[in-house]
N, C-alpha and C positions, 0 to 999 in steps of 0.2 A: 038601020036608018041613021040619019044624022043625029037625031036626038039621043038614040041609044048609044051611039059612039061617044057623043059628048058626055052623057051620063056615066058611061063606063070609064071615060077618061077622068072625070071628076072623082069618081069613086076610087079609082086607082091612085090618083094624086093624094086623096085624103088618107088612104091607107099608108101611102109612102111617108106622109108626114108623121103618122102615128108610129110607124116603124122606126123612124129616125129619132123620135122623142123617147121611145121606150128605154133604151140603154141608159140615158141620162137619169131617168127616174129610178131605175133599178139600182144604179150605183150610188145615188145620194142618200136614199132612205136608210140603208144599212149603216152608213157612217153616222148619221144623226142618232140612230138608235143606239149604236155602240157608244157614242159620246154620252148619251143619256145614261146608258148602263154604267159607264165608267164614272160619271159624275155621281150617280146614286151610290155606287159602291164606295167611292171616295168619301162621300158624305156619311155613309154608314160606318166606314172604318173610323173616321174622325169622331163620330158620335159615340161609337163603341169605346174608343180610346178615352174620350172625355168621361164617359160613364165609369170606365175602369179606374181612371185616375181619381175621380171623385169618390168612388167606392173605397179605394185604398186609403184616401185621406180620411174619410169618415170612419173606416175600420181602425185606422191608426189612432184617431182621436178617441173613439169609443174604447179602444184597448187601453189607452193612456188613462182615460177616465175611470175605467174599471180597476186598473192597477192602483191609481191614486186613492180611489174609494176603498180598495182592499187595504192599502197601507194605512189610510186614515182609521179604518175600523180596527186594524191590528194595533195601532198606536193607542186608540181609545180603550180597547180591551186591555192592553198592557198597562195603561195608566190606571184603569179601574182596579186591576189586580194588584198593582203596586200600591195604590192607596189602601186597598183592603188589607194587604199584608202589613202596611204601616199601622192601620187602625187596630188590627188583631195584635200586633206587637205591643202597641201602647196599652190595649186592654189587658193583655197578659202581664205586662209590667206593672200596671196599676193593681191588678189582682194580687200579684206577688207582694207588692209593697203593702197592700191592705192586709194580706194574710200575715206578713211579717210584723206589721204594726199591732195586729190583734194578738199575735203570739207574745210579743213583748209586753203589751198591756196586761195580758192574762198572767204572765210571769210576775209582773210588778204587783198586780192585785193579790196574787198568791203570797207574795212576800209580805204585803201589808196584812193580809188575813192571818198569816203565821205569827206576825208580831202581835196582832190582837188576841189570838188564842194564847200566846205566851203571856200576854198581860193579864188575861183572865186567870191563868194558872197562878200567876204571882199574887193576884188579888185573893185567891183562895188561901194562899199561905198567910196573908194578912188577916183574913177572917179567922183562921185557925189560931192565930196569936191573939188571945183575948184582950190583952192590954192595948195592943195597937188597934184592934178592931173597936174597942170601947172608945178610944180617942177619935177614931174615924167617924163612928156613929154620932158622937157628940158634935163634931164639926158639921156633919150633914144636916142634923136637926136644927142646929143654930143658924146655919145658912138659910134653911127653909123659913124659919121664923123671921129672919131679917128681911127676906124677900117679900113675904106676905104682909109684914107689919100689922098683924092682927093681935088683939089682946088674948084671943083664945085659939089654939091650934090643936089638931089631933094628929098623932103620929102612928102610922101602921108599919109593922116590920114582919120579919119571918117569925113563925111560931117559936122556933128554937132560940130566937133572940129576945123573947119577951122579958125574961128576968133581967137581962143586960140592959134593955131599954128602960125598964123601971128604975134601974140603979143610976141612970145618968140624967133623969128629969131635973133634979135640983141643980146640977151643974149647968145645964142648958139655960134654966131660968135665971141663974145668977149671971152667967155670961151675957145674956140678952140685956139684963138690967144695967150692966156695966157699959154696954155699947150704946144703948138707946135711952138710958135713964128712964125706962118705962118697964112696967111689969108685963109678963106674958104667962098665960096658964097653959101648960103643956100636958095633954092627956094622951096616954098610950092606949091604943085600941086593943080590946081583948078578943076581937073576932075579925073576920075579913083579913086574915093574914096574907102576906105576900107569898106567892108560891112560885116555884121554878126560878129562883133567883139566887145569885151568889150571896147577896147581902144588901144592906142599905135600907132606906125607908121611903115611904110616901108621907109628905107633910101637907095637911089639908086645912084650909081656912074658910071663912065666910060660910060657916055651917055646911061645909061640903061642896060649896060651889066652885072653889079653886083648889086644885091639887097639884103639888110639885112632885115630880118623879126624881127622887134622889137615890135610886137604887144604884148599885155599883155598875151594873150593865149599862144603864143610861149615862152615867158619868163617864164611863170608858168610851161609849159611842160618841159623846160630845167632844171628848179629847181627841179621838181619832179623826173626826171631821175637821177639827181645828188644825191638827198637826200632821195629817197625812200629806198635804202638799209640801210641808217642810221636810218630812221624812223622805218623800220621793226625790226632792232636790238633793238631799244629803246622800241618799242611797244610789241615785241614778244620775248624778251630776254629769258624768262623762258618757252617758249612754246615747245622747242625741235628743235634742228637744223635739225634733220632727217626728219622733215616734210617740209623743204624748197623745 
């Protein structure tokens, strides 16, 4: 019929239009997709390159930081060790100087002690010479009386010197009278003798409240204390004052 023919004609015409459009659509879509793919790949490559460059820069910086940190630690460690070596060196030098100083001082003290021992031996020879010892005892007792300035004094000595002391009492009293124009009564103790002594006397006044030690050991000690610095200067004048 006419309607069918017209409908068939329209249907065919529509299909014809679709057929003519199909090739255009099929050919344009792949191009767009390819362009998108190429763009994405390009972006990816650029991004990857950017990441690589950034990673290399960060790696280089980190490596430099680690190297500098390592160098700094090495310098610090070396400086500490160097300082420690210097400190140890100074300590060792100080100890050596101290040891040398102590050795020198010991030798000097030994020399002074030797002089003192020699002086004691010489005093013993004086004690064995009765005339010289009598004069020495007289001077020691008189000195004690003058220092005490008492009217009555007691003198104690060694037991073996008792008779010698008795024999010089008058001489002491006369000598005191001449010096002070006053009398003094000197009594020799008959007990409480001096023991373990080379010689000499104790002179006591004020009823035993004041006692002067005029033994030979005490007199020698006083002389040593007074003249040891002088002896050291004389004996060790060229030894170096820094070792005193």
